[in-house]
Structures are given as structure tokens and as C-alpha cells.
N, C-alpha and C positions, 0 to 999 in steps of 0.2 A: 553646813547642813548636808552638802553632798557627801562629805567624808563620813558623817554619821550614817547616812543611808547605805553607803558602801560597806561600812563595818557591820551594820545590821544584816545586810544581805549575805555577807560572807559568813557571819555567825550562823545564820539560818541554813546556809548551804552545808557548812561543816556538820551541823546537827543532823540534817537529813542524810548525809553520807554515812554518818555513824549509825543512824537508826536502820539504814537499808543496806548495810554492807554485805549481808548474807542473802539479799534478795536479788531477783533478776532485774534487767533493764526496765521492763514495763512497770514493775512495782516501784522502782526508784523514781521514774518519771511521774507516776501517779502521785506519789507522796510529795515530790518536789512541786508539782502543780498546785497541790493543796496549800503547801507552805508559801508559795509565791503570791497568793492572793493579797492584793494591796501593795505589792512591791513592784514598781515599774522595772527596776533593774533585774530582779529575779524573773519577772515575766518575760523580759527580752531574752534572758538566758535560756529559759524553757523553750521559747519560740525558735531559737537557733538550733537547739538539740532536735526538736521535732522536725525542723526543715532538713537537718542532716539525715535523720532517719528516713524521711520521705525520699530524699535523693538516693539513699542506700537501697530502699525498697524497689526503686526503679532500675537498679543495676541488674545485670544478668546473673542468675544463680550459677554457681560453680557445679558442674556435673561430674559425678564420679560413679563408680560401680563397685559391687562387692558380692559377698557370698550370701547375704540375707540372714534371717534368723538372728541367733545370738551374736553373730559377727556384726551384722548391721546395727543392732542395739548398742554394742560396745563402741563401734566406730562413732555413732552419733553422740553417745554419752561422753566419750573421751576427747573427740576431735571436733566434730561438726557443730554441735550445739554451743560449746564454749566459744568457738571461733565466730559463730553468728552473733552470739551475745556481745562479743568484743568488737566486732566490725560492722554488724548490721547486714552483712552479706549472707545470702542463703546458700545452702548446699542441696543439690538435687541428687538423690541416691537411686541408682538403678540396680536391680537384682533380677536374676542371678548373674554372677560374674561370667563373662564369656569373652575370653581373649581373642578367639577367632573372629568374632563380630567386630571387635575394636580394630583388629588388623585389617579386616575387609574395608571398614570405613576409612582407614588410613590409606590404603591402596587406591581407593576411589577418590581420595582427597575430599571426603565428605565427613570428616571426623566430628562426632557429636559429643564426645567425652573429653573433658578438660584435664582431669587428674585421675591417675590410676595408682593403686597400691598393688604392684605386680606380684602375683603369687609364684614363688619358687622359680621354676624353670622359665617363667615368662619374663623375669628380669633380664637374664642374658639374651633371650630371644628378642625382646623389645629393643635392646641396645644394638644387637646385630642387624635388625631390620631398619634401624635408624628412625624409629617412631617417636623418640623423645626429643623435646625442644630444648634448646640451651637454657640454663638457669641464670637468672639475673641476681648476682650477689650483692647488688645494691638494695634489692628488696629482701632477699633471704640473708639472715644474719648467720654467717658461717661460724662465728665465734661461739654460737649457742650449741653447736653440733660436736659430736665426737669424731675423731679421725676415721673410725671404721664405718661411719655413715656415708663417707665419701668414696667408698670402694669403687663405685661405678660412675663414669662420667655423666654429669647432668642428671643426677639422681640423689635421693636422700634416704639413707637407711631407715627401715620401718620397724620390723619386729623379728623376733626369733621364734621358730615353730618346730615342733617335732611330730612326726607321724609314728605312732606306736601302738602297742597292744593293750587292751583292757580285758579283764576277766570278771566273771560273775562271782562275787564273794559268797553269795548264798549257796552256790554249788560247790565252791572250794573255799571254805571258811578258814582253814588252817594253813600250816606252812607248806603243805603239799599242794601247790597251785601252779598253773602255767607261769613260766618265768623266762621264756625265750621263744623265738620263732620255731625252733625245733619242737617245742611243746605245743605250739599252735598247730603244727602239722601232725602231732601224735594223737590220732583219733582213738586209739585203743586206751591209752592212759587217761586222756582228757576228752571223753566223748561229749558231743553236744553241737548245736547249730553254730555256724561261724559266718563272719562277713569280712570281706576284703574290699579295698577301694578299687573301683573300675578304672585303673590307671597304671600304665607300665612303670612310671617313676615311683620309686620306693617299694612297689609290689615286687619287682624283680629283685631288689636288694633283700627284701624279707625272705624270698624264696631261697636265695643263695645262702643267707645266714642260717636258714632252716636246714640247709644241706651241708653246713659245717664251715662255711667261709667266715673268718673272723670279722668283727665290726671294726675294721681297720681300713681306711681308704687305700692305703698302699697295697693291700692284699685283695681288696674288692674290685678296684678298677684297673684296667678296663673290665667291664662286666663280662662274665662268661654267659652270654645270652642263651645259648642252647641248653646249658646246664640249668639255668633258671627256669626255662619253660618245661624241662623234664620234671623238675620239682613241682612246678605249678600243676602239671598233669595229675600228680598224686592227690592234691588237695581239692581240685576242681569239683569232684562229685559231692564234696562235703560243705561247699559254700552255699549257704541259703540265699544270700543276697550280695550282689556287687554294687556298692554304693557309689554315687557320683557327687552328691552334695553333702557338705559338712553337717547339715541338720539331720541327715538320715541316721548316722551312727548314734547321735544323741537320742533320737526317738527309739532306736533299737534297745539302747541301754535303759531308758526310762520305762519302756514297755516290757523289758526282759525278753525280747524276741530272740536274741542270740546270747550264747554264753561266752564267746570269744569274738572280739571285734577289733579290726584296725581302725584307728581314729586319730584325729588331730588332738594334740595334748590339751589345748585350750577348750575345745568343745567337750572333751572328756571331763576335765575338771569342772566345767560349768554344770554338766549333768550330775556329777557326784556331789559337788558342794551346794548347788543351788536348787536342784530338782530331786534330790533324794535317791539317785540311782545307786543301787547296791553293787557297785563295781570298784575295782582298784586298777590303778595305772601300773604298767610295767615299763620302767625306764630302761632296763637292760635291752640293748640292741635297738633302741629308738633310732629312727632315721632323722637326723638333725639338720635343719636348713642352714644353720650358722647365720651369717649376716647377708644372705642373698636377697631377701625381700626388701623392696625399695619403692619409694614414692616417685612418680614421674609426672611432668607436665607433657602432654602429648602435642606433637607438632600439628599445625593447622587447626587447632581446637578453637571453639567459638568464643571462649572467654579466657585468653591467656593472662590478662592482668589479674583477674580474680583468682585464677589457678595458682599464679606465682605467689600471691599473698597467702593463700591457703598453705602452700608448701613451706612458707616461713614459719608456720605454726606447728605442723604435724611432726616435725623432727625434733621439737624441743623436749626437754626433760619432763616437764609437768604433764603434758598430754600423753606422752608415752607411758609414764608411770600410771596414769589414770586408765589407760587401755589395759595394762597388765593387771590392774585391780579388777577391771570389768570382765576380762576374758582369759587371763592366765597365759598370755603370750609375752615373751620377754622383750624388753626394750633394746634398741641398738644404741641409744644415747646413754652412755655410761653414767651420766649425772643423774639419770632417773633412778638408779639403784639407791641413791641417798633418800629417796622418797618412798621406798618399798620396804615393808617390814620383813623380818626373817621368815615368818610363816608363809608369806606369799612367795618369797624368793625361792623357797624349797620346791615350789610347784612349777617353776619356770624351766624351760629347756636349757638355758644358759647357766643354771646353777651348777657349780663344778661337779657335785656328786652325780648329777644327771648327765651332763655333757661328757664326763669321763667314761661312761659306759655306753655311749651312743655312737652311731656311725655318722660321721660328717659327710653328707652327700656331696659328690663331686659334680657340680653343675657345669664345669668346663667340659667334662666328658659328655654330659647329657645334652648339652646344646647342639652337639654334632650328631646325635643319634636319636633325639626325641621323636621326630616326625616318623622316621621309618619304624621305630619300635612301637609307636602308638598304633600304626596300621597293623603291624604284626600282632600286637596284643588284642586289638579289636577282632581281628580275624580268628584268633585263638578262642576268645570268649564266645563267639558266635558259632564255632564249629562243634 
């Protein structure tokens, strides 16, 4: 009799799993609870799952931070919601991203953030400042990662990103459209309002390319800083807005507030593909981050166990491919490309045709000069 009950319970469980395989955890448990009526064995099974979920609910959330807007939506879609569905652990997201606040908490030994996806220059800075905690490879499956994701000690490669130029296709619908940073600077041939990022990093590179320096790291670095600022002097009166948040150029494009704009490639593609912005991307002379962006567990964080488990998830191929589909930034896990179609791949910074005409930014140079040039750039902006 007991064997018959077990067989019946397993058959019911298999049926419920099949019926709910495309649904979320809550829908599965609701359907299983309905099916378990009258079965002591299945009732006990449901009770165990609910107890496990109750325990998970009492766990501390993993706290992270990011850029908000479309970035946050993509992060939650690709990484955090699937991880919470899988583990029952919640993720608390803070926006906007502010590395200086994270560093201040670290210096005060009052860190409140567990995990960070460090943006560009912040990866080598975070390593230099010793803010990252050692990773536990008993928790994180190293075999699921690509070698390039382990470029930095105690970090996991995240995304590839480019900072590039977009132009208004309504204003320049044909072949004669801006196609370089020299064209961005050419206000006679291509008149119209413009916007640049309020940041020395990549803005100085754009100025030097506008002045004739090739998109070749060997010829770009070390940066001729004085030459870059002289070139910026020429364009400064024609910049309508200096943006600080990735959501700003998206809004400029969607409202057609500027005709030429520096933007992050993923934000630009999101506005063009999903919000009807009549702009086009210029990959020529894009400032390409390569594999610098990485996920870190922060030292002295409040939830190191939860953060370590999250890091085991975010570097894997499937969530990285999901993030590329959500916001057009390239994965660093090479296995993710097997999950990305050709149409999407062509919109990613690491696609060969895009990477080959881009400038690979030298972050080893920038980490030694970022603070001083940030101060000089801000002084120049305000002068």
C-alpha cells in the first residue's frame, strides 16, 4: 500500500512539474498545494518547501548598486530575479551608482553594499584600494567561467561596453552623416546641439581622436592631456548638456533634444530598438572597455555568504546572455555567445566588426591618472 501511495505521489509531482515548468515558484507551489490535497506524502513535501522558503525569507538580502533606469531593469531581469527564483534569496538594489560612497563606507569599515559590478575604471581602482574580498571557489564554480573572466584577482568578468557617438537620422538621413569624432567637432558641416559625458575618461580620448590621433592604444597612450583640453576648448561652447547618468542621453535621443550625443552603446540600442529613437550608432572610434568590468564581493560587507552565492550566478553563460538580450552589452563568458543570435551579436561591442574599429581603452594608464584628471576636468567644465 505504501508503495502505491509513493508511486501515486511521484506521478502527481511529475505531472505538476510538467504543467508548471514555464511558471514561477509561487505558481508551482500553488498548483502543487492543490494537487497535494488528500495525499499525506505530498502534503509533507509541500510543507518542507514552504518551511525552506520561510527560512530563505528570513535571510538577509544581498545589497548591490547600479545605474538605475534601463540598466537596473536589465540587471533585475537577467540576474537578480532569476537568482531569487532559484534560491529564494532577495537582492536589494540601490541607485544611482556612486563608487565614492562605496569607498567611503569601506574606509570607515561600515560597508553596507555586498556586491558591486564595478564600472570601467572602478575595477582597477577597487583592486588597488583592496576593497574586494577573497572569493570562495568552493561556492563559485570556476569551470562555468571563461578564462578572461578571471583577469582580476578575486573578481568575475561582467560585461563589455563601448562609449560612442550617435546621430539624429532625421537630420542626416543619407550617407553624408557624422561618422567620427572629427565630425562631432565639425560644427560647420554638421551643425546642431550636442552632448558629451561629464567625465574625463573617454571624453579626453574622443577629443584626441577628433584632433587626429588614431584609434590605436599604442598611439593614444600616454594621453597628450594638454592637447586634449585644447581640443575640448573648441567644442565646449557648442555642448548643450554634459551628462552624468546613462539615462540622460537616452532621454535626449527619445526627445530629440540633441542631434549628436556621446552615449553608452547599450543605452543607445535600447532607445533605438525599444523606444523608437530616430538615431543611429557610430561604431567607428568607439571607446571600448574590453574585459575590464567585473563583479566583486566587497570586504567587510554585511552579507558575504549571500553575496558569494550571487557571484556564482552572475558570471555564468545564461544570465550573461540574458543581460545582452535585455540591454545590448556584451558578455565576458564566451559560452554566452552560443545563446545569442547573429542579429543581437552585431549590436555588441565585442562583435569583431565593431571592436576592430574601436579604441581599446588603456585602464592601466587611467588608474594612475584618473583622480588628478577628474579634478582638472571638473575645474575646466566650471571655468
